C-alpha positions in Angstrom: 142.6 249.0 70.4 143.9 247.1 67.5 141.5 247.3 64.6 139.4 244.5 63.4 141.0 244.5 60.3 143.9 243.0 61.6 144.0 239.1 61.3 145.4 236.8 63.7 148.5 234.7 62.7 147.2 231.6 64.6 147.0 228.4 62.7 145.0 226.3 64.8 145.1 222.2 64.5 143.4 220.9 67.2 146.1 218.6 68.1 149.4 218.6 69.9 151.1 216.0 68.2 154.4 215.1 66.1 154.5 213.1 62.8 155.1 209.4 63.2 158.4 209.4 62.4 159.4 212.0 64.5 157.9 211.6 68.3 160.4 210.2 70.6 159.6 206.3 71.1 161.6 203.3 72.9 162.4 200.1 71.4 159.8 197.0 72.2 157.1 195.2 70.7 152.8 194.9 72.0 152.9 191.5 74.2 149.5 190.7 72.1 152.0 190.3 69.2 153.4 187.0 70.5 151.2 186.1 73.5 148.2 184.4 71.8 146.1 186.3 74.2 142.3 186.1 73.8 140.7 188.4 71.2 139.5 191.9 72.1 135.3 191.6 72.8 134.4 195.3 72.9 135.3 198.6 71.1 134.7 202.1 72.6 132.7 204.1 69.9 133.1 207.8 70.0 130.0 210.2 69.4 129.8 211.2 65.8 130.8 214.8 65.7 129.0 216.9 63.2 131.3 217.1 60.1 129.1 219.5 58.2 128.2 221.6 60.7 132.3 222.0 61.3 132.8 222.6 58.1 130.1 225.1 57.8 131.6 227.3 60.9 135.1 227.2 59.2 134.0 228.4 56.0 131.9 231.4 57.9 134.8 231.9 59.9 137.3 232.0 57.1 139.0 229.3 58.4 140.4 231.5 61.3 141.5 229.8 63.5 142.3 227.0 60.7 140.5 223.9 62.5 140.8 220.3 61.4 139.7 217.7 64.5 136.7 217.6 66.5 137.9 217.3 70.3 135.6 214.7 71.6 135.9 214.8 75.2 135.7 211.3 77.4 137.1 209.5 80.6 138.5 206.1 79.4 140.5 205.0 82.9 142.7 202.0 82.3 141.0 200.5 85.7 137.3 200.6 84.5 137.6 200.4 80.5 139.3 197.9 78.5 140.2 194.5 78.5 142.8 193.0 81.0 144.9 189.6 80.4 148.0 188.0 81.6 150.4 186.6 79.2 152.5 183.2 80.0 155.3 185.1 81.2 153.4 186.5 83.9 152.9 190.2 81.8 149.5 192.0 82.5 148.4 193.4 79.4 145.5 195.9 78.8 143.7 196.9 75.6 141.5 199.2 74.6 139.8 199.6 71.1 138.5 203.2 70.1 136.5 204.0 67.3 135.5 207.2 65.8 133.7 206.4 62.4 135.0 208.3 59.3 137.9 209.9 61.1 140.6 210.6 58.6 143.4 210.1 61.7 142.7 210.0 65.3 144.6 211.6 68.3 145.0 210.5 71.7 145.3 213.0 74.5 145.9 211.2 78.1 144.8 213.6 81.0 146.6 211.3 83.2 149.6 209.4 82.3 151.9 208.0 84.8 153.8 204.8 84.0 155.9 202.6 86.5 159.6 201.6 85.3 159.4 198.9 83.2 155.7 199.7 81.7 155.4 200.2 78.3 152.2 201.6 76.2 151.7 201.2 72.3 149.3 202.4 69.7 148.3 200.4 67.0 145.6 199.6 63.9 143.5 196.4 64.5 146.2 194.3 62.2 149.2 195.8 64.0 150.4 196.5 60.5 151.3 200.3 62.1 152.4 200.3 65.5 153.7 203.3 67.4 155.5 202.9 70.7 156.7 201.6 73.0 156.0 205.0 75.1 157.2 204.8 78.7 157.9 206.9 81.7 160.3 209.1 79.9 157.7 210.3 78.2 156.0 211.7 81.0 155.5 215.3 81.5 155.2 217.3 84.8 151.4 217.7 84.9 150.8 213.9 84.0 149.5 214.6 80.8 150.5 213.0 77.4 149.5 212.8 73.6 150.1 210.5 71.2 150.5 211.7 67.5 147.7 211.6 64.7 147.5 207.7 63.8 145.7 207.2 60.2 142.2 206.0 60.1 139.3 205.8 62.6 140.1 202.8 64.6 143.0 202.6 67.1 144.0 200.0 69.7 146.0 201.0 73.0 148.0 198.5 74.7 149.7 198.5 78.0 152.1 195.9 79.2 153.1 195.6 83.0 155.8 192.8 83.6 155.4 190.7 86.4 158.0 192.4 88.7 156.7 196.0 88.7 155.4 196.6 91.9 153.4 200.2 91.3 150.5 200.0 88.9 149.7 202.6 86.0 147.5 205.5 85.8 146.3 205.7 82.4 143.1 207.6 81.5 142.3 209.1 78.0 140.6 212.5 78.0 139.9 213.5 74.8 139.9 211.7 71.4 141.0 214.0 68.1 138.4 212.8 65.3 140.3 214.4 62.1 137.7 215.4 59.7 140.1 217.2 57.3 143.6 215.2 57.0 146.1 216.6 59.6 148.5 214.2 58.4 149.4 215.9 55.5 149.8 219.6 57.1 152.1 217.6 59.7 154.2 216.2 56.5 154.7 219.7 55.4 152.0 219.9 53.0 150.6 223.7 53.7 146.6 223.9 53.7 145.7 226.8 51.8 143.2 227.6 54.4 146.1 228.5 56.6 147.6 231.0 54.5 144.5 233.0 54.2 145.0 233.3 50.5 148.4 234.4 50.9 150.8 235.0 48.1 153.0 231.6 48.3 155.5 232.9 45.9 156.4 235.8 47.9 157.9 233.4 50.8 161.9 232.7 51.2 163.5 229.7 52.5 165.8 230.4 55.2 168.7 229.0 53.3 168.4 231.4 50.3 171.1 234.0 49.9 168.5 236.4 51.9 169.3 233.9 55.0 173.2 233.7 54.5 173.6 235.8 57.9 171.1 234.8 59.5 172.6 230.8 59.7 172.9 230.6 63.9 169.6 232.6 64.6 167.7 230.2 62.6 168.9 227.2 64.7 166.8 229.4 67.7 163.3 228.9 65.6 161.3 226.4 65.9 157.9 225.1 64.8 155.4 224.5 67.7 152.2 222.2 67.6 149.9 222.3 70.8 146.6 222.5 72.2 144.8 223.3 68.9 147.3 225.5 67.2 150.4 225.6 64.6 152.7 228.3 65.5 156.4 229.6 65.7 158.6 230.1 68.7 162.2 230.8 69.8 165.0 230.0 72.3 165.8 232.9 74.0 168.9 233.0 76.5 169.6 234.3 80.0 172.4 236.1 82.1 173.5 232.8 83.3 174.5 231.5 79.6 173.6 228.4 80.9 171.1 226.7 78.0 168.5 226.6 80.1 165.8 226.0 77.5 163.4 229.0 77.8 161.2 229.6 75.0 159.4 232.8 73.8 156.3 232.9 71.4 152.9 234.4 71.3 150.2 234.1 73.9 147.4 233.5 71.5 149.1 230.5 70.1 148.1 229.0 73.6 150.8 226.2 73.6 150.1 224.1 76.8 152.1 221.3 78.3 151.9 219.1 75.4 153.9 221.2 73.2 155.9 219.5 70.6 158.8 221.5 69.5 160.1 220.9 66.0 163.8 221.9 65.3 165.4 222.7 62.2 162.3 222.1 60.1 163.6 223.7 56.8 164.7 222.6 53.3 168.3 222.3 52.7 168.6 224.5 49.7 166.7 227.7 48.5 163.2 226.6 47.2 164.8 223.2 46.7 165.6 220.0 49.0 163.8 218.0 51.7 162.7 219.3 54.8 162.6 216.7 57.6 160.6 216.9 60.8 162.4 214.2 62.9 164.0 216.5 65.2 161.1 216.8 68.0 161.4 217.3 71.9 158.0 217.2 73.5 156.7 218.9 76.6 157.0 222.2 78.4 156.1 224.6 81.3 154.1 227.5 80.9 156.0 229.9 83.0 154.0 233.5 82.3 151.6 234.8 79.7 149.9 238.3 78.9 147.5 238.9 76.4 148.5 242.9 76.7 151.5 242.2 74.9 150.6 238.8 73.5 153.5 237.1 75.0 153.8 233.7 76.2 157.2 232.3 78.1 157.8 228.7 78.6 160.4 226.1 79.4 160.9 223.0 77.6 160.6 220.1 80.1 163.5 217.6 78.7 166.9 218.0 77.2 167.3 219.1 73.5 169.6 216.3 71.8 172.7 218.0 70.9 172.3 216.6 67.5 169.5 219.6 67.2 172.5 222.1 67.5 170.2 224.6 69.4 170.6 228.3 69.6 169.7 230.8 72.3 169.0 234.1 70.9 169.8 237.1 72.4 167.6 240.2 73.3 167.0 243.7 73.8 164.6 245.7 76.4 165.2 248.8 74.5 162.5 251.2 73.3 164.4 253.0 70.5 163.2 251.7 67.0 165.6 249.6 65.0 166.7 250.2 61.3 166.1 246.5 60.2 163.7 243.7 61.2 164.2 240.0 60.5 161.4 237.6 61.3 162.1 233.8 61.1 159.3 231.3 61.3 157.0 228.9 59.8 154.3 230.2 57.7 151.5 227.7 57.1 153.2 225.3 59.4 155.9 224.6 56.5 159.5 224.7 56.4 161.4 227.8 57.9 161.2 231.3 56.1 162.7 234.7 56.4 161.1 238.2 56.4 163.1 241.4 56.0 162.2 244.7 56.9 165.0 247.2 55.5 163.3 250.5 56.3 163.0 250.2 60.2 160.3 249.2 62.7 158.1 251.5 64.3 156.7 251.7 67.9 153.3 251.7 69.3 152.3 251.2 73.1 152.1 247.4 72.6 153.7 246.5 69.2 156.6 246.9 66.9 155.3 247.1 63.4 157.4 246.0 60.4 156.4 246.3 56.7 158.2 243.7 54.7 160.7 244.4 51.6 161.3 240.2 51.6 158.8 237.7 52.4 155.6 237.8 54.5 153.7 235.9 57.4 150.9 233.5 57.2 149.0 231.6 59.3 151.5 229.6 61.5 154.0 232.5 61.6 152.6 233.6 65.2 155.0 233.5 67.7 158.0 233.8 65.7 160.4 236.2 66.5 161.8 239.5 65.1 165.2 240.5 65.5 167.0 244.0 65.1 169.7 245.0 63.2 172.3 243.7 66.2 170.4 240.5 65.9 168.5 240.8 69.2 165.2 239.6 69.8 162.5 242.3 70.0 158.9 241.0 69.8 156.8 237.8 69.0 154.5 237.8 65.9 151.1 238.9 66.7 149.0 240.1 63.7 149.2 241.1 60.2 146.9 243.5 58.2 146.6 241.5 55.0 148.0 238.7 53.4 149.2 240.4 50.2 152.8 240.2 49.1 154.6 243.7 49.2 152.0 245.6 51.5 151.6 243.3 54.6 152.3 244.9 57.7 153.1 242.5 60.7 152.7 243.6 64.4 155.1 242.3 66.9 154.2 242.2 70.6 157.1 244.2 72.6 159.6 242.3 74.6 160.5 245.1 76.8 156.9 245.7 77.8 156.1 241.7 78.4 159.0 241.9 80.4 158.0 244.4 83.0 154.5 242.9 82.8 155.4 239.5 84.0 158.9 240.0 85.5 160.6 237.6 83.0 163.7 239.2 84.7 163.1 236.4 87.5 163.8 233.8 84.9 166.2 235.7 82.2 168.4 237.9 84.8 168.5 235.6 87.4 170.6 236.4 90.5 169.0 239.7 91.5 170.6 243.2 90.7 169.7 245.3 87.7 168.8 243.4 84.7 170.8 244.6 81.7 169.2 246.1 78.8 170.6 243.8 76.2 171.9 240.4 76.0 173.9 238.6 73.5 173.2 235.2 72.2 174.3 231.9 73.8 175.5 229.3 71.3 176.6 226.3 73.0 178.1 224.7 69.9 180.1 227.8 68.7 179.7 229.8 65.3 179.7 227.4 63.7 179.9 224.0 64.9 182.9 222.2 63.3 183.0 218.7 61.2 183.2 215.5 64.0 186.3 213.8 64.2 186.6 210.4 64.7 189.8 209.2 67.2 189.4 205.5 68.0 186.9 202.3 67.2 186.4 200.4 70.3 186.4 197.3 69.4 187.8 197.5 66.3 186.8 193.9 65.5 183.1 192.6 65.7 181.8 189.2 64.7 179.0 189.0 61.7 176.5 188.0 63.6 175.4 189.7 66.7 178.2 192.3 66.4 177.3 194.1 69.7 177.9 197.5 70.9 180.8 199.7 69.5 181.9 203.3 71.1 183.8 205.6 69.4 185.7 208.6 70.5 186.5 212.0 69.0 185.6 215.4 68.9 182.3 217.5 68.0 180.2 215.0 68.5 177.4 216.7 70.3 175.6 217.8 67.0 176.1 214.7 65.1 173.2 213.8 63.0 174.3 210.8 61.4 176.8 207.8 61.6 177.5 205.4 58.9 179.0 202.1 59.0 179.7 200.9 55.7 176.6 201.5 53.7 174.4 201.3 56.6 173.4 205.0 58.0 172.5 205.3 61.7 170.5 208.4 63.0 170.0 209.3 67.0 168.5 208.8 69.0 167.7 205.0 68.2 170.5 204.5 65.9 173.3 205.7 68.3 173.7 207.5 71.3 175.9 210.7 71.7 177.4 210.1 75.2 179.1 213.5 75.3 180.8 215.7 72.9 184.0 213.0 72.7 181.6 209.4 73.1 179.3 207.9 70.8 177.9 204.4 71.2 176.0 202.2 68.8 175.2 199.0 68.2 176.9 197.6 64.6 174.6 196.4 62.1 174.9 193.0 60.6 177.3 193.2 57.6 176.9 192.6 53.9 180.4 191.4 53.6 183.1 190.0 55.7 186.3 192.4 56.1 186.9 196.1 57.0 184.3 199.1 56.4 184.6 202.5 57.0 183.0 204.2 60.0 182.3 208.0 59.7 179.9 210.8 61.8 178.4 213.4 60.1 177.0 216.9 61.5 175.5 220.0 59.4 178.9 221.2 58.8 180.5 218.1 57.5 181.8 214.7 57.7 184.6 213.3 59.7 187.5 211.4 58.0 187.0 207.5 58.3 188.0 205.2 61.0 187.6 201.3 60.1 185.6 198.4 61.9 186.4 194.8 60.9 183.9 192.2 60.6 184.8 188.7 61.0 183.5 185.2 60.9 181.3 184.2 64.1 183.8 181.7 65.4 182.6 180.0 68.0 179.3 179.9 66.2 176.4 181.7 67.9 172.6 180.8 67.8 169.6 182.9 68.8 166.1 181.3 69.4 163.1 182.4 71.5 163.1 181.0 74.8 159.4 180.7 74.5 157.4 178.9 71.8 153.9 179.1 70.5 151.8 176.3 69.1 150.6 176.9 66.0 153.3 179.3 64.6 156.9 178.2 63.3 160.0 178.8 65.6 162.5 180.9 64.3 166.1 180.6 64.7 169.2 182.8 63.2 172.9 181.8 63.9 176.6 182.7 62.4 179.5 180.8 62.1 182.3 180.4 59.8 182.1 181.7 56.3 180.8 179.2 53.8 180.8 176.6 56.8 177.9 173.7 56.9 175.6 174.6 60.0 173.8 171.5 61.5 170.8 172.8 63.7 169.9 170.0 66.0 167.5 169.7 68.9 166.9 167.2 71.8 164.2 166.8 74.4 167.2 166.3 77.1 170.1 169.1 77.9 172.8 166.5 78.7 175.9 166.4 76.3 178.9 164.1 75.1 181.9 165.0 74.2 182.8 165.0 69.9 185.8 166.4 68.4 186.5 168.3 71.0 183.0 169.9 71.9 180.1 168.8 74.0 177.1 167.7 71.6 173.8 167.3 72.4 172.7 163.8 73.1 169.8 162.0 71.4 169.5 165.1 69.0 167.4 165.5 66.1 168.6 167.6 63.0 166.4 170.1 61.8 168.4 171.8 59.0 171.4 171.4 57.7 172.7 174.2 55.2 175.9 176.3 53.8 176.4 179.4 55.8 176.5 182.4 53.5 179.8 184.4 53.0 179.4 186.1 56.0 178.9 183.3 57.8 175.1 184.0 58.7 171.9 181.9 58.5 168.7 181.2 59.7 165.7 178.5 59.9 162.1 178.4 60.7 160.5 175.5 61.5 157.1 174.1 60.6 154.4 175.2 62.8 154.5 173.7 66.5 151.8 171.1 67.0 149.6 171.7 69.8 150.9 168.1 71.3 154.2 170.3 72.2 152.2 172.2 75.1 154.2 171.7 78.1 157.5 170.4 76.8 160.8 172.1 76.4 163.5 171.5 73.8 167.1 172.2 73.6 168.6 173.4 70.2 172.2 173.6 69.5 174.2 174.9 66.1 177.1 172.7 65.3 179.5 174.4 62.7 181.3 172.1 60.2 184.0 172.7 58.1 182.8 172.7 54.5 186.3 171.4 53.0 187.3 168.5 55.7 184.0 168.0 57.8 186.0 168.8 60.9 183.8 170.4 63.7 184.9 174.1 64.2 182.5 174.6 66.8 179.0 174.0 68.7 176.7 176.4 70.7 175.7 175.9 74.3 172.4 174.2 73.9 169.6 177.1 74.1 166.5 176.1 75.9 163.0 176.8 74.5 159.6 176.0 76.3 156.1 175.7 74.8 153.4 176.9 77.3 150.6 177.1 75.0 
């Protein structure tokens, strides 16, 4: 039996969430932001947790486990709670306001989350100053659960939008609200809490990109931070004999990761003790395949694809029972950026664990589940416990992989195909060792207009590991900024330029940046006009448009869509002038009307942009009329 003097490394967070910038979201805006819906009438108030009691319990337990949130169970079904309205375009809108007084942030856990294609969910504050989402059916997990990251403040509004043509209703049930009484957002932003370390000596920690980690730059890509079901832990991707990149994960059983686990990739400082440590590379959702308490092993499979930009690495393993001369562990102490610990004296064996005494580094709360590798770089076990948090004398116990393998028959996943499983397996690196810098071959189209430049396709090599794409002075990041279609193709929507002419286009990964190719921005001739097809009384009508550089833009509207020919172009009949302005050097312009009067309800107008050469007054072009209807 393990002595009671050993300390578990779990650093529970009482919330399985990612940071606001990280959790996968999709484009969209809440319908309520424009539809003029009736105000929400009621809010659901959560029962107040006894924060003083929680604090006292945390202190009495020495902050092990480290807890910061009260989990308030509930059952808020969209079919029974909240408020349903219908927007003018037929969209059904469900809203639910949740209030947990005094919370520093709120987490929302869904016991049922099943959206039809086209349905979108959002979460925001009462003024919609901060909006999370859209969340769609692509965020669903196989068990039907979902979680929304911590949201600052003690009030949150959920909104579900269901378009008129959707034939299947959503199933949305809030199963728990997490009342954050400590301030989890700081921890998730990489600010360690002293309670997580249990008094550890932070000066003993060694960043993975320090010289001590130079030989482990591939292995570090297998290590991840996990946040799930009340715990901050570490884990590793692990290879199987098919060498096919199946997203298997091994970690510690006491971490208790669930289907709502969020996996953080490449969370590390860029230098040794210096540089930023972004947390924007995450994947959510997993399936628990096997667990065992005797050897503290938990084996999982990540549900959704790991973006190639994360450059995942699948560690090799050894089922040997022989001791190893060097042990190296990579994990996330205190939930912070990736660290390395090294035992140069060799790890010793007991019935359930490998024991390591560090020459470099140490473990803290949050290190649980992190891998230990032998001198051959093969996985041998997952971090379980330590005897102290004192630098230089810490001994750590790692659950034995060989025994966990036998206890739960890991061969069915890690050695598929039958026959005798190998004792050792090398790592699988889908990107080579190391990945090469990208190279761009073509940019298509090579010329775009300044207004609504549209989608551009790049062809080249080594795109799978791309982390950023730069167009002129604008940097784009995946998955919203650009899409990695394959290792040889990227697509993106060109940003509006700051000047006409040619700009450089480059692609960057962790190794380097591609040589530049060019994209040329030209005047928008013929001109283009963008305006909403629906207008709201009491609010301005916003126009944006593009034409010739420095040309005169004449924005007109008419109650009729009929046109007459003028200087070779069809111009609206009986039109009124809304705005006359010189377009910018890039040929771009915009206009916001006065608030639309209530008398416009039921009316339809037709707008047009006429582009006039600033030197000779000759028409350069005219857009097709754009229709706007005022329904309310």
